[in-house]
N, C-alpha and C positions, 0 to 999 in steps of 0.2 A: 318797467320796461325790461325786456330780455337783454342781458349783457352778451355781446359777442366778444369772445376772448381768444387770445393767441396761446396755443398750447405748445407749439414748437415752430422753429424756423431754421431752414438750412439753405446752403448754397454751395456751388462749386467754387474753387479758387479760379480766378480769372485766367484766361488764356489770351495771348496776343491774337487779334482778329485778322490774321493774314497767314498765308501758307507757311508752314513750319512752326506756327504757334502750338502751344502745348495741347490744345483741344482741337486743332485743325483736322486731325485725323479721326475725330469722333463725330458721328452723325448727330445732328441736333435732337432727333428723337431719342437717341441713347442718352444724351446729356440730361434731358428733361425726365425721362423715365427713371434715371438713376436717382435723382433727388426725390421723386415721388415715392419710389420704393423704399428709400432710406427713411423718409419721413414717417411712413406707416410702420415700418419694421422697428424703428427705435422707440416708438411709443406703444408697441404691442397692440396696434389698432387693426381690426379686421377691415380691409379696404371695402368690403361689401357695405359697410356702414356709412361710407362717404356719399352724401347726397348729390354732390356735383364737384367737378374740377373746372375751375375758371382760369385760363391761362392767357398771358400776354405774349404777343409776338408781332413785330413790326413788318418784317419782310416775309409775308405769307405767300411764298412762291417757291417752286422747286422742292427741295427737301423739307421745307417748312410749310408747305401747302396742305390743303385738305384737312384743316382742323388738327393741328399738330398736338394739341392737348389730349384729344381722344386717342390719337395714334400712340402717344407716349404712355398713357395709362394702360392701354392694352399691352404695350411692350413691357410695362412694369409688372404685369401679371395680375392687375386688378380684374375683378369679375366683369364680364361683358355688360352687366346690368348698371354699371356706374357710367353716367353721362359726362360729357365735357364740352366746353366751348372755348374758342380762341377769339380774343378781342384785340382791337388796335386803337389805342389812344396815343399813338406814337410813343415817345420815350416813357410816358407814364402808363403804359399798357398794363403792367402787372400791379402797379399801385391801384389802378382802376379795378383790376380783378379783385384785389383785396377789399376795396370799397364795396363792390357788388356782392362779394361773399359775405362780408360782415353785415351789410344791410339786409341781406337775405335771412341771416340768422336773427337779427333784431326784429324783422317782420314776421318771423315764425315759419318762413318757407323752407329753411334748412335747419338741421341740427348739427351737421358736420359738413364742412366744405374745405377744399384746398384751393388757395390762390397761388398761382405760380407764374413763371415766365421763362422764356428761353430766347436766345439769339446766337446764331453762328455767323459772325461777320466775316470769318475766313472763307466759309463755304458759300454763303449767300451775301455777297458784298452789298453795302448800303446803296440803295437806288436801283437794285435789280428789279424790284416789282414794278417800277414806273419807267424803266429804261425804254426810250423811244416812243413813249406814250404822251398824249395830251391829257394830263390829269386835271386841267382847270376848266376847259370848256368856255363857251361864250359869255356866261354870266360873270365869271371871275375876270375875264378879259375886259369886260365893260366896267366892272367896279374898280379894278386895279389896272388901268390901261398901261402903266409902265411895267407891270408884271411883279409878282411876288419874288422874293429874293432868297438866296441861300442863307442858312442859319449862321454861317461864319460872318456874313455881312451884317446880320442882325447883331451879332456880338460886337462888331466894330461900332455900330451905332449906339449900343448901350454904353460902351467905353466912352464915347464922345459925350453922351447925355449926362453921365454921372462923373465926368472928368476923371476917369481912371487912367493913369499913365502906364506905360510899359513896365516900369520898375515895380509898380504895385501888382500888376498881373503876374509877373514872373516870380516875385517874392511869394505870393499866395500859392502859386503852382509848385514851387520848390518845397514850401511848407507841407503841401499835400503829400508829396513823396516822403518827406521826413517823418510826418506823423504816421503814415502807413507802414513805413519801415520799422519804426519804433513799436508799433502795434504787433507786427509780425514777430519781432524779436521777443516781445513780452508774452506771446501766446494768446493775444487778445482775440484772435479769430479761430482758435482751435475748436471751440464749442460749436461754431456755426458752419465750418467748412467740412464738406463731405469728401473723403478721399475717393478718387476715381482712377482706374487703371487706363492708361493711354499708351499709344505707340509713339515713341519719339522719332526724331529725324533719322536716327541710326537704325530704326526698325526694332528697337528694344521695347519691351513692355515695362513701363515704370508707373509709379503711383504719383499722381499730381495732387499736391496739397497746399502749394504756396502761390499767392497771386503773382502771375508772371509779368504783369504790367507795371509793377512797382520798381522804380529805379533808385536804388539806395544812394547812389553817388550824385544825384541831381542837386544842383545849386542854382540860385538866381543868376549868378554870374555866367554859368554855362548856358542857361536858357536865353540870356540876353543876346547871344550870338546867332540865334535862329532867325530866319527871314520870315516876314509875313506871308500868309498862305493865300489870301483872298483878294489882294489888290490886282485889278486889271485896269487898263486904260478906260474901258467902258464904265466900270464901277467908280473909278476915281473921278470921272467927269460927272457922274450922276450923284455921287455923295462926296462933295468937296470937303466936308468937315470930318469925314471919317479919319481916324488917326492911323489906321493900317498897322496894327500891332498884335493881331491874333495869329499865333504860330502853332505848330504842332506841340510845342512845349507848354502852352497855356490853354490847351484844348484837351478834351478826353480822347483817348486812343480808341481805334477800332478794337473790339473785344468780343470774345466768345464766353458764354456763361449761361447758367441756369440756377434758379432758386425757387423755393416753395415755402409757404406758410400754412400751418394747420390751424384752422379756425373752427370754433364750436360755440354753442351756447354754454354759458357757465354751468347750467344745470346738467347738460350732457357730460361735460368734462368731469364734474364731480361724480356723476353716476358711474363713469368708466374708471374712476380712481386716478384721473390725470390732473396735474396741477396747472391751473391757468397762470400764465406768466405775465400777461398784460391784457387790458381790455381796450377796445376801440372806443375812444371818447368822443371825437368829433370829426366831421368830414366836410370838405368843400371841393368843388370843381368849377372852374371859370374859363371864360374866353377873354382874349385881350387883343391888342393890335397885332395882326398877322405880319406886319412889316418889322416891327421891333421883335415880335415873335417870342422872345425868351424872357419877357418881363412879367408874364402872368403869375409866377410864384408870388409876386408882391400882392396883387388883389386876392389871390387864393389864400394867402396867409392872413390878411386882414379879415377875410370872411370866416375862416375856420376859428380864429381867435375870438371873434364876436360870437359865433355859435357856441363856443366852449365857455364863454364868460371868463376868459383868461387873458393875461397880458404876456408880452414877450418875456418879461422878467420871471414869470411863473414856469417857463419852459426850461428844463434842465439840459437838454441837448437838442440841436437842430441839424437835420440832414437836408441840405439844399444841394441838389444834384449839380455837380461841376461839369456840365456839358462844355462850358467855356468859363474861364476865370471871371469875366465880368458879371456872370449871372449871380453867383453867391455874394460877390462883393457889392453889387448894386442892392441886392436884397438886404444885406447886413446894414448898409448905409441907411436904407429906408426905415429900418426898425430900431436902429441904434443897438444892434445885437452884440452880445459879448463874443469877441473873436475866439475865445477859448472854448466856447460851446458849439461853434460852427464846424461841422465835419471833423470832430475831434480825433478820429482815427484815420484821417485822410478821406478823400472823395474820389470822384470818377476820374479826375486828372491822373491819379496814381493807381487806383484800384480798378479802373476800367469802367466802361459804359456799354454793357451788352444789351442794347436797346430794350427789347421786350422783357428782359430779366431784371432790369435795374430797379424797378419799384419795389419788388419783394426782396431784392438784395439790400437796398437801403433799410427796409423795415427789419430785416434779419440783424443787420449790424447795429441799428439803433436799439433794438430790444436788448441785445447782449450788452451794449454799453450801459444802458440804464441799470441793468442788473449788477454789472461790475462796479458801478459808482454809487449805487443807492439812489439814483435819480428817480423822480416820480413821473414827470411828464416829458414826452419826446414828440417833436414835430418833424415831419418830413414833407418836402414839397419838390416838385420837379417841373421844369419847363418842358413843353411839348410842341411838336410841329404845328404850324398854322396858328400859333398864338393861344395855347391853352395851358392849364396847369391843374394838377390835383394837390391838395394839402390834407394831411392826416395828423391827428393828435392821438397818441396812445398813452395809456396810464399804466405804469408798472404795478403789479399786484404783489 
């Protein structure tokens, strides 16, 4: 079988996804084009050799509309002959892009493909694409007569089901910031972060290289003072067992970002004199209860481990997206996972969750961590809107 390998992976440092954030003055096309251009330049790759660019983006509206992946590659100076497509599997969009790209290589459809993702949550706020629209229709209303719910409510329900208290959520969240801050101080992200020139609030041109969403002074005691975000009288009556403990402190922040992964057949990488850094080992994608919504990483992980013929103890690091603290904590409880291996450099609570970019961002960080520690297998999984999840296992080479 043809091996699909990762040759390189890059990302932008995160920006706060609101006006005044480090990347808020940068058009999302420019964010994505910057990582695409850097990816080919630093590998000496002729972009004309790229068979396809597959990008993830959730809010495909406004500045992110009309196939932003194609727009970005043209802005990056790629030849007009290079195609692109933009996909939406909610938060897992660019992880799915990596699946499609790697699977295309394994199938023989591609020799070289770039999987990438972008989201500007400062310029295109979450919910913009569905604002004022009936996105469900009669069929969903008939199947779920009480209506589907916000992800924050789902996080509350997961906390209740797995008996996760506020203290555990806040301690995990503080640890995310502490781990990310330690990683920044140690230069752990230097290899993966692409510097980008941005205009700051004072109108000055500066170089952005450090994740803006990491708060080095965060403590569990400080987070304990934050008020719950999702409790209303209506939801309290509907979900009387919900603990109402999801706050901005134990949730991922709105974030701007872009990331990209260069994927090839092992044969092509060797032909071009490029060093494969990891291979795609196994894939899964599943659906789950759309009310709990955020639990699908659990069946996705069961499925990918079964496909791989591996156990959780064989995995050297796991990246489980921290959309909300209960998600990785419930996942870890289910698998008896080693806490030291779970998001060892911090996760989305600290490093941010730029929706469409998050899948390839996690892959970029996971790859570099395996190389830095000598680990062999890495697993990443991510909850997705409407109760889905992707899971991927990569093997360091």
